C-alpha positions, -999 to +999 in steps of 0.1 A: +144+266+226+148+286+194+159+318+213+184+297+233+198+282+200+201+317+185+220+330+216+243+301+214+250+307+177+256+344+184+281+335+211+299+310+188+301+338+162+316+361+188+341+335+198+352+330+162+355+367+155+377+372+186+397+340+178+403+352+142+416+385+155+440+367+179+452+343+153+458+370+127+477+391+152+497+365+170+493+332+152+472+301+156+494+289+185+484+319+205+448+307+208+437+293+242+403+287+256+412+306+287+423+338+269+392+337+247+370+333+278+388+363+294+384+385+264+347+376+260+338+376+297+327+340+294+336+309+315+362+286+300+335+258+301+312+281+282+338+285+254+345+247+254+308+239+251+305+260+219+338+253+202+354+222+217+391+217+225+419+241+217+427+222+186+390+223+177+392+260+181+422+263+158+405+241+132+373+263+134+394+294+129+411+281+098+377+269+084+361+302+091+389+323+076+388+301+045+350+306+043+352+344+046+381+345+021+361+326-005+330+347+002+349+379-003+371+369-033+360+338-052+322+339-050+316+374-064+343+368-091+323+339-104+296+364-116+321+376-143+325+358-177+349+330-178+384+338-188+404+370-183+374+390-169+370+364-141+408+362-135+410+400-133+381+401-109+397+375-086+429+394-084+411+427-079+389+413-051+419+395-036+440+427-034+410+447-022+404+423+006+441+425+015+439+463+016+407+464+036+411+434+059+443+416+059+467+445+059+451+458+091+446+424+109+470+399+092+465+371+067+461+337+084+470+319+051+503+339+048+512+338+085+501+301+088+523+291+060+553+302+080+540+292+113+534+256+102+561+252+075+582+229+097+555+216+120+537+184+109+502+176+122+465+180+114+466+218+116+494+220+090+475+195+068+443+216+070+461+248+063+479+231+033+445+218+020+430+253+021+460+270+004+463+243-023+425+245-029+428+282-035+457+278-058+438+251-077+409+275-082+433+301-095+448+276-119+414+266-132+406+302-139+440+307-157+433+276-179+398+290-187+415+323-198+438+302-221+409+282-235+389+314-241+418+328-262+425+356-238+460+343-228+486+327-250+482+289-253+519+283-246+520+298-211+527+277-180+495+280-158+514+268-127+540+295-132+514+322-135+497+311-104+530+310-085+537+346-096+502+358-087+505+342-052+539+357-049+525+392-055+501+387-026+529+376-002+550+405-013+521+429-008+516+417+028+553+422+036+554+456+020+522+468+036+526+454+071+563+453+077+576+482+055+543+501+060+541+513+024+506+528+019+510+523-019+516+486-016+482+475-030+485+498-060+520+485-066+507+449-065+480+457-090+505+474-113+527+443-111+497+421-119+489+441-150+524+437-163+523+400-154+492+395-175+501+419-203+532+398-210+510+367-215+481+382-235+471+364-267+466+399-282+493+422-268+480+454-253+444+442-249+444+444-211+425+476-201+444+495-174+421+499-144+432+513-111+427+491-080 
């Protein structure tokens, strides 16, 4: 029984891996149980028994992408001291993940924002929840940097989060559409200027290459 459960979990993991690749390349609407079954050499019923309906598959992909994103970016950054060290770590890990993963495969958060910007429904609501959750985490870290005296007390935390998020969106366009190999380094340089203009002590941000 335990071996059967283990095989089932491995198959589900393979389904999610393949579905993530499909969604990153062609959007969440490209996902179908039939195409997944074909790519994995499984029966359609075999895919359904492990993942559920097509909408269930799309939900599972969004949840799994969000889990991996937080695992790669937010969780390791939490080991850094509160304030600017943690904020810098988040941005460094975020850009590094973009360079090593999302630039090659595509970012489901970025693509999904355009795919579902004018399409109401549960998938849009879930995507919105994940994106807003991430931005809320960024804002908390910015506020901690203000409270720690690293950033000026008069700055607008929402504005800084908007600009940080905008850097990431620009990075994805520059790297994937314009195919600029220096896009990640340009994004980090832009972030350094962004933070340097808001430091409580001007010039106290150490310049560290991405």
